[in-house]
LOVEX-339389 format. One record per residue: x, y, z of N, C-alpha, C in turn; residue in three letters. Coordinates in steps of 0.2 Angstrom, whole numbers, padded with zeros to 4 digits, always signed. Example, Ala and Ser with C-alpha at 12.3 -4.5 7.8 and 13.67 -1.06 7.14 Angstrom:
REM residues 2
+0066-0028+0039+0062-0022+0039+0066-0016+0039Ala+0064-0011+0035+0068-0005+0036+0064+0000+0039Ser
END
This chain:
REM residues 179
-0058+0027+0120-0060+0025+0113-0053+0024+0110Unk-0053+0018+0108-0046+0016+0104-0046+0019+0098Unk-0044+0017+0093-0043+0020+0086-0050+0021+0083Unk-0053+0026+0083-0060+0027+0080-0059+0026+0072Unk-0053+0028+0069-0052+0027+0062-0052+0020+0060Unk-0052+0015+0065-0051+0008+0063-0057+0006+0059Unk-0062+0009+0059-0068+0007+0056-0067+0007+0048Unk-0062+0010+0046-0061+0010+0039-0056+0004+0037Unk-0054+0001+0042-0049-0005+0040-0054-0011+0038Unk-0053-0013+0032-0057-0019+0030-0053-0025+0027Unk-0047-0023+0024-0044-0029+0021-0037-0030+0025Unk-0033-0034+0022-0027-0036+0025-0021-0031+0024Unk-0022-0027+0019-0017-0022+0018-0018-0016+0022Unk-0014-0016+0028-0014-0011+0033-0007-0009+0034Unk-0005-0002+0033+0001+0000+0035+0000+0005+0040Unk+0004+0005+0046+0004+0009+0051+0010+0013+0052Unk+0009+0020+0054+0015+0024+0055+0014+0027+0062Unk+0019+0028+0065+0019+0032+0072+0025+0037+0072Unk+0023+0044+0073+0028+0049+0072+0026+0055+0075Unk+0030+0060+0077+0029+0066+0079+0031+0071+0073Unk+0026+0075+0071+0028+0080+0065+0034+0084+0067Unk+0038+0085+0062+0044+0090+0062+0043+0096+0057Unk+0047+0101+0058+0047+0106+0054+0049+0104+0047Unk+0054+0099+0047+0056+0096+0040+0050+0093+0036Unk+0046+0089+0040+0040+0085+0037+0036+0090+0034Unk+0034+0096+0037+0029+0101+0035+0032+0104+0029Unk+0039+0106+0030+0042+0110+0024+0043+0106+0018Unk+0043+0099+0019+0044+0095+0013+0037+0095+0010Unk+0031+0094+0013+0025+0095+0010+0023+0101+0007Unk+0025+0107+0010+0024+0113+0007+0028+0114+0000Unk+0035+0111+0000+0039+0111-0005+0036+0107-0011Unk+0033+0101-0010+0030+0097-0015+0024+0101-0018Unk+0020+0104-0013+0014+0107-0016+0016+0113-0020Unk+0022+0117-0019+0024+0122-0023+0027+0120-0029Unk+0030+0114-0030+0032+0112-0036+0027+0109-0040Unk+0022+0106-0038+0016+0104-0042+0012+0110-0044Unk+0011+0115-0040+0008+0121-0042+0012+0126-0046Unk+0019+0124-0047+0023+0128-0051+0024+0135-0048Unk+0024+0136-0041+0025+0142-0038+0032+0144-0037Unk+0037+0139-0038+0044+0140-0038+0046+0145-0044Unk+0042+0144-0049+0044+0148-0055+0042+0156-0053Unk+0036+0156-0050+0034+0163-0048+0039+0166-0043Unk+0041+0162-0039+0046+0164-0034+0052+0167-0037Unk+0055+0163-0042+0061+0165-0045+0060+0172-0049Unk+0054+0172-0052+0052+0178-0056+0052+0184-0051Unk+0049+0184-0046+0049+0190-0041+0056+0191-0038Unk+0060+0186-0037+0067+0187-0034+0071+0190-0039Unk+0071+0188-0046+0075+0191-0051+0072+0198-0052Unk+0066+0200-0052+0064+0206-0053+0067+0211-0047Unk+0066+0209-0041+0069+0213-0036+0077+0213-0036Unk+0080+0208-0039+0087+0208-0040+0089+0213-0045Unk+0085+0214-0050+0086+0219-0056+0085+0226-0053Unk+0080+0226-0049+0079+0233-0046+0085+0235-0041Unk+0088+0230-0038+0094+0232-0033+0100+0234-0038Unk+0101+0230-0043+0106+0232-0048+0105+0239-0050Unk+0099+0240-0052+0098+0247-0055+0099+0253-0050Unk+0097+0251-0044+0099+0257-0039+0106+0257-0037Unk+0110+0252-0038+0117+0252-0036+0121+0256-0042Unk+0118+0254-0048+0122+0257-0054+0120+0265-0055Unk+0114+0267-0053+0112+0274-0054+0115+0278-0049Unk+0116+0284-0050+0119+0289-0045+0114+0291-0040Unk+0107+0291-0042+0102+0293-0037+0101+0289-0031Unk+0104+0283-0031+0103+0278-0026+0107+0280-0020Unk+0112+0284-0021+0116+0287-0015+0113+0293-0012Unk+0110+0297-0016+0108+0304-0014+0101+0304-0011Unk+0097+0300-0013+0090+0301-0011+0088+0296-0006Unk+0084+0299-0001+0082+0295+0005+0077+0290+0002Unk+0072+0292-0002+0068+0287-0005+0071+0281-0009Unk+0077+0283-0012+0080+0278-0016+0083+0273-0011Unk+0086+0275-0005+0088+0271+0000+0083+0266+0002Unk+0077+0269+0003+0072+0264+0006+0070+0259+0000Unk+0070+0261-0006+0069+0257-0012+0074+0251-0012Unk+0080+0253-0011+0086+0249-0011+0085+0244-0005Unk+0083+0246+0001+0082+0241+0006+0076+0236+0005Unk+0071+0239+0002+0065+0234+0000+0067+0230-0005Unk+0071+0232-0010+0073+0228-0016+0078+0222-0013Unk+0081+0223-0008+0086+0218-0005+0082+0213+0000Unk+0077+0216+0004+0074+0212+0009+0068+0208+0006Unk+0065+0211+0001+0059+0207-0002+0061+0200-0005Unk+0066+0199-0009+0068+0192-0011+0069+0188-0005Unk+0072+0190+0000+0073+0186+0006+0067+0184+0009Unk+0062+0189+0010+0056+0187+0012+0052+0182+0008Unk+0052+0183+0001+0049+0178-0003+0052+0171-0003Unk+0058+0171-0002+0061+0164-0001+0060+0161+0006Unk+0059+0165+0011+0058+0162+0017+0051+0160+0019Unk+0046+0162+0015+0039+0161+0016+0037+0153+0017Unk+0040+0149+0013+0039+0142+0015+0041+0140+0022Unk+0047+0142+0024+0049+0141+0031+0045+0144+0036Unk+0043+0150+0035+0038+0153+0040+0031+0149+0040Unk+0029+0147+0034+0023+0143+0034+0024+0137+0038Unk+0029+0133+0037+0031+0127+0041+0031+0128+0048Unk+0034+0134+0050+0035+0135+0057+0028+0136+0060Unk+0024+0140+0057+0017+0141+0060+0013+0135+0060Unk+0013+0131+0055+0009+0124+0055+0012+0120+0060Unk+0018+0119+0061+0021+0115+0067+0019+0118+0073Unk+0018+0124+0074+0015+0127+0081+0008+0124+0082Unk+0004+0124+0076-0003+0122+0076-0003+0114+0078Unk+0001+0110+0076+0000+0103+0076+0005+0099+0082Unk+0010+0103+0084+0015+0099+0088+0012+0098+0095Unk+0008+0102+0097+0005+0101+0104+0001+0094+0104Unk-0001+0092+0099-0005+0086+0099-0001+0079+0100Unk+0005+0080+0100+0010+0074+0102+0011+0069+0096Unk+0011+0063+0097+0012+0058+0092+0006+0057+0088Unk+0008+0056+0082+0002+0054+0077+0003+0047+0076Unk-0003+0043+0076-0003+0036+0074-0008+0036+0068Unk-0005+0034+0062-0008+0035+0056-0009+0028+0053Unk-0015+0026+0051-0016+0019+0048-0018+0020+0040Unk-0015+0017+0036-0017+0018+0029-0019+0011+0027Unk-0026+0011+0024-0029+0005+0022-0032+0006+0015Unk-0035+0001+0012-0038+0001+0006-0044+0006+0006Unk-0047+0008+0012-0052+0012+0012-0050+0020+0013Unk-0044+0021+0015-0042+0028+0016-0037+0028+0021Unk-0036+0034+0024-0031+0036+0029-0034+0038+0036Unk-0032+0035+0041-0035+0037+0048-0029+0040+0052Unk-0029+0046+0054-0024+0048+0059-0027+0050+0065Unk-0023+0048+0071-0026+0049+0077-0020+0052+0082Unk-0022+0056+0086-0018+0059+0091-0022+0058+0098Unk-0019+0061+0103-0023+0060+0109-0029+0065+0109Unk-0029+0069+0105-0035+0074+0105-0039+0074+0099Unk-0037+0071+0093-0041+0071+0087-0041+0064+0084Unk-0046+0063+0080-0046+0057+0075-0048+0060+0068Unk-0044+0059+0063-0046+0061+0056-0046+0056+0052Unk-0052+0055+0048-0052+0049+0043-0053+0053+0036Unk-0049+0051+0032-0049+0054+0025-0050+0048+0020Unk-0054+0048+0016-0055+0044+0010-0051+0045+0005Unk-0049+0040+0000-0045+0041-0005-0048+0047-0010Unk-0054+0048-0010-0057+0052-0015-0055+0060-0013Unk-0052+0061-0007-0050+0068-0006-0044+0070-0009Unk-0040+0065-0011-0033+0066-0014-0033+0065-0022Unk-0029+0069-0025-0028+0069-0032-0022+0065-0034Unk-0017+0064-0029-0012+0060-0031-0006+0061-0025Unk-0001+0058-0026+0005+0058-0021+0011+0059-0025Unk+0016+0061-0021+0023+0062-0023+0028+0059-0018Unk+0032+0055-0020+0037+0052-0015+0043+0056-0015Unk+0046+0057-0009+0052+0060-0009+0057+0055-0005Unk+0063+0057-0004+0067+0052-0001+0065+0050+0006Unk+0062+0054+0010+0060+0053+0017+0053+0053+0018Unk+0049+0055+0013+0041+0056+0014+0037+0054+0008Unk+0031+0052+0010+0026+0052+0005+0021+0058+0006Unk+0020+0062+0001+0016+0068+0002+0010+0067-0003Unk+0004+0067+0001-0003+0066-0003-0006+0073-0004Unk-0008+0074-0010-0010+0081-0012-0018+0081-0013Unk-0022+0086-0010-0029+0086-0011-0031+0088-0018Unk-0037+0087-0019-0040+0088-0026-0042+0095-0027Unk-0042+0099-0022-0044+0106-0023-0039+0110-0027Unk-0041+0115-0031-0036+0118-0035-0030+0121-0032Unk-0030+0124-0026-0025+0127-0022-0021+0122-0018Unk-0023+0115-0018-0020+0110-0014-0019+0112-0007Unk-0025+0114-0004-0025+0116+0003-0023+0111+0008Unk-0025+0105+0006-0024+0099+0011-0018+0095+0009Unk-0014+0094+0014-0008+0089+0012-0008+0084+0018Unk-0006+0078+0016-0005+0073+0021+0002+0071+0020Unk+0006+0072+0025+0013+0070+0024+0014+0064+0029Unk+0017+0059+0025+0018+0053+0029+0026+0052+0029Unk+0029+0053+0035+0036+0052+0035+0038+0045+0036Unk+0043+0043+0031+0045+0035+0031+0048+0033+0038Unk+0050+0038+0042+0053+0036+0048+0048+0033+0053Unk+0042+0035+0052+0036+0032+0056+0034+0025+0054Unk+0037+0022+0049+0036+0015+0047+0039+0010+0052Unk+0037+0005+0053+0040+0000+0058+0046-0004+0054Unk+0045-0005+0048+0051-0009+0044+0052-0006+0037Unk+0057-0008+0034+0058-0006+0027+0053-0009+0022Unk+0051-0015+0024+0046-0018+0020+0039-0014+0020Unk+0038-0011+0026+0032-0007+0026+0032-0001+0021Unk+0038+0002+0019+0038+0007+0014+0036+0004+0007Unk+0038-0002+0006+0036-0005-0001+0028-0006-0001Unk+0025-0009+0005+0018-0010+0006+0014-0003+0005Unk+0017+0002+0008+0014+0009+0008+0014+0011+0001Unk+0019+0011-0003+0020+0013-0010+0015+0009-0014Unk+0014+0003-0013+0010-0002-0017+0002+0001-0015Unk+0001+0002-0009-0006+0004-0007-0008+0011-0010Unk-0003+0015-0010-0004+0022-0013-0005+0021-0021Unk+0000+0017-0024-0001+0016-0031-0008+0013-0033Unk-0011+0009-0029-0017+0006-0031-0023+0011-0030Unk-0022+0017-0026-0028+0021-0026-0026+0028-0028Unk-0020+0030-0029-0018+0037-0032-0013+0036-0037Unk-0013+0042-0041-0008+0042-0046-0002+0046-0043Unk+0004+0045-0046+0010+0049-0044+0009+0056-0048Unk+0011+0061-0045+0010+0068-0048+0017+0071-0048Unk
END
């Protein structure tokens, strides 16, 4: 079977990408989702709360004398690190899920997006997405669901030419809003 997603190709506007997903691609998508959902603010709030707890333990005398205070101090230091590392851990796990599939060949048309690997073919209509955000090296499409569980990350390095980036941007602008 050639490209099963090609049945969505109708017009002359076709942009094709070929790439292998990287941790950076996935991390970029997760970062865009977090900024749109404003999770970065929540992350800062938790990190500052644990930082304040750490300062409190260092300043008070009971931090040195009590074993439970030592455990609290260790948690107060480790939890902000864990909070800030979650997107990297998520990207690592997602990469493990998708990297074995090899190269992705993605076709973007007026009807939607078709992504094919050696093992899968996925066709997504424009109605799945609420909008997109462009970064320096990626186009990140965000799903309509409230938690933005579905992301489509299109790395610009997968395009054949710089003109394809302009065509892809025009195609996305025609069907989605920038968020």
